[in-house]
C-alpha positions as CSV (number, residue, x, y, z in Angstrom):
1,X,9.5,14.1,13.9
2,X,10.9,11.2,13.2
3,X,9.0,9.6,15.8
4,X,5.4,10.4,14.3
5,X,7.0,9.2,10.6
6,X,8.0,6.2,12.0
7,X,4.9,5.0,13.2
8,X,3.2,6.2,10.0
9,X,5.4,4.1,8.2
10,X,4.3,0.8,11.2
11,X,0.8,2.0,9.9
12,X,1.2,2.0,6.3
13,X,2.7,-0.8,6.7
14,X,0.4,-2.1,8.6
15,X,-2.8,-2.0,6.5
16,X,-0.2,-2.6,3.5
17,X,-0.3,-6.5,4.8
18,X,-3.8,-6.2,5.7
19,X,-5.4,-5.4,2.4
20,X,-2.6,-7.1,0.0
21,X,-4.3,-10.2,3.0
22,X,-7.3,-9.6,2.9
23,X,-7.5,-9.0,-1.0
24,X,-6.3,-12.8,-1.9
25,X,-8.2,-14.0,1.0
26,X,-10.4,-12.9,-1.3
27,X,-10.1,-13.8,-4.7
28,X,-8.8,-17.0,-3.1
29,X,-12.1,-17.6,-1.6
30,X,-13.7,-16.7,-5.2
31,X,-12.1,-19.2,-7.3
32,X,-13.0,-22.0,-4.4
33,X,-16.0,-21.5,-4.4
34,X,-17.1,-20.8,-8.1
35,X,-14.5,-23.7,-8.8
36,X,-14.9,-26.5,-6.5
37,X,-18.3,-25.9,-4.9
38,X,-19.9,-24.2,-7.8
39,X,-21.6,-21.4,-6.2
40,X,-19.4,-18.1,-6.7
41,X,-19.4,-15.2,-4.4
42,X,-20.8,-12.4,-5.5
43,X,-19.2,-10.0,-3.8
44,X,-15.9,-11.7,-3.9
45,X,-14.6,-9.1,-7.4
46,X,-16.3,-5.4,-6.1
47,X,-14.6,-6.5,-2.6
48,X,-10.9,-7.5,-4.7
49,X,-10.9,-4.0,-6.6
50,X,-11.1,-2.0,-4.2
51,X,-9.0,-3.3,-1.7
52,X,-6.5,-3.1,-5.0
53,X,-7.1,0.7,-5.9
54,X,-6.1,1.1,-1.6
55,X,-3.3,-1.1,-2.3
56,X,-2.0,0.7,-5.5
57,X,-2.6,4.2,-4.4
58,X,-1.2,3.7,-0.1
59,X,1.9,1.8,-2.0
60,X,2.7,5.2,-4.1
61,X,2.5,6.7,-1.4
62,X,4.9,4.3,0.6
63,X,7.9,4.2,-1.4
64,X,7.7,8.6,-1.5
65,X,8.4,8.3,1.9
66,X,11.9,6.8,0.9
67,X,12.0,8.4,-2.8
68,X,11.4,4.6,-4.5
69,X,9.5,6.1,-7.6
70,X,11.0,4.5,-11.1
71,X,12.7,7.3,-12.4
72,X,15.4,8.2,-15.3
73,X,17.7,10.2,-13.6
74,X,20.8,10.7,-16.4
75,X,20.4,14.3,-16.5
76,X,21.0,14.8,-13.3
77,X,23.5,13.2,-12.7
78,X,25.2,14.9,-15.2
79,X,24.4,18.2,-14.3
80,X,26.1,20.2,-11.5
81,X,24.9,19.8,-7.9
82,X,23.5,23.4,-8.1
83,X,20.7,22.3,-11.4
84,X,20.3,19.1,-10.2
85,X,19.2,20.8,-6.7
86,X,17.2,22.4,-9.6
87,X,15.5,19.9,-11.0
88,X,14.9,17.7,-7.6
89,X,12.6,21.1,-6.2
90,X,10.9,21.3,-9.3
91,X,9.9,17.1,-9.9
92,X,8.5,17.9,-6.1
93,X,6.8,20.4,-6.7
94,X,5.1,18.5,-9.9
95,X,4.8,16.2,-7.6
96,X,3.3,18.0,-5.0
97,X,0.9,20.4,-8.2
98,X,-0.1,17.2,-9.2
99,X,-1.2,15.4,-5.9
100,X,-3.2,18.5,-4.8
101,X,-5.4,18.2,-7.7
102,X,-5.5,14.6,-7.0
103,X,-6.9,15.1,-3.5
104,X,-9.4,18.1,-4.7
105,X,-11.1,16.5,-7.0
106,X,-10.9,12.7,-5.6
107,X,-12.1,14.6,-2.8
108,X,-14.6,16.4,-5.5
109,X,-15.1,12.3,-6.9
110,X,-16.8,11.1,-3.4
111,X,-19.4,13.0,-2.9
112,X,-20.4,13.0,-6.2
113,X,-21.0,9.1,-6.3
114,X,-21.4,8.8,-2.1
115,X,-25.3,7.7,-3.1
116,X,-24.1,5.0,-5.4
117,X,-23.9,1.8,-4.0
118,X,-21.9,-1.5,-5.4
119,X,-24.3,-4.3,-6.4
120,X,-23.1,-6.8,-4.8
121,X,-21.5,-5.4,-1.3
122,X,-24.1,-2.2,-0.8
123,X,-21.7,0.1,-0.3
124,X,-21.0,3.1,-1.2
125,X,-18.3,3.1,-4.5
126,X,-16.9,6.6,-2.5
127,X,-15.2,3.5,-0.9
128,X,-13.3,3.5,-4.4
129,X,-12.9,6.7,-4.8
130,X,-11.2,7.8,-1.8
131,X,-8.1,6.1,-1.6
132,X,-7.4,8.5,-4.0
133,X,-6.9,11.6,-1.7
134,X,-6.2,9.9,1.3
135,X,-3.4,8.2,-0.3
136,X,-1.9,11.6,-1.9
137,X,-2.0,13.3,1.4
138,X,-0.6,10.7,2.7
139,X,2.2,11.1,-0.5
140,X,1.9,14.4,0.4
141,X,3.0,14.3,4.3
142,X,6.4,11.7,3.0
143,X,7.1,14.3,0.7
144,X,7.6,16.8,3.0
145,X,9.4,14.7,5.2
146,X,11.8,13.9,2.8
147,X,12.3,17.3,1.7
148,X,12.6,18.5,4.9
149,X,15.4,15.6,5.6
150,X,17.0,16.7,2.5
151,X,18.0,20.6,3.8
152,X,19.2,19.1,7.0
153,X,20.8,17.6,5.9
154,X,21.6,17.7,1.8
155,X,23.6,14.8,-0.1
């Protein structure tokens, strides 16, 4: 299981690096072509917005791996171990339920927007909306792995 998670980590980290580099280059090229050559690139802004959606959702999944999302843990810190465990399970349940709803609705939205095209790129807008279900599914895998790790080694 650890080997699979390490492989997934490498894939996700690699994708994040590639997406960030591609979005940065597209924006840099757009600025250069628009202001230096006075010939803007028509697809660069659409491309960058598409990549930013993937970067945001994939990044959110990636920090789920280490449970690094911003949180307020004041109540958990003063609670006893049993209440802290119950709060952790409640939080994980809410995250999982939210992820399942987003996956379900994201797939439905992606299917509805399949025929809609980005005007300049000529590709389906579904590529934007499918980022949510794909990345939240990755986040669910990371959440499950974190829960299994905690179950094996309670802190």
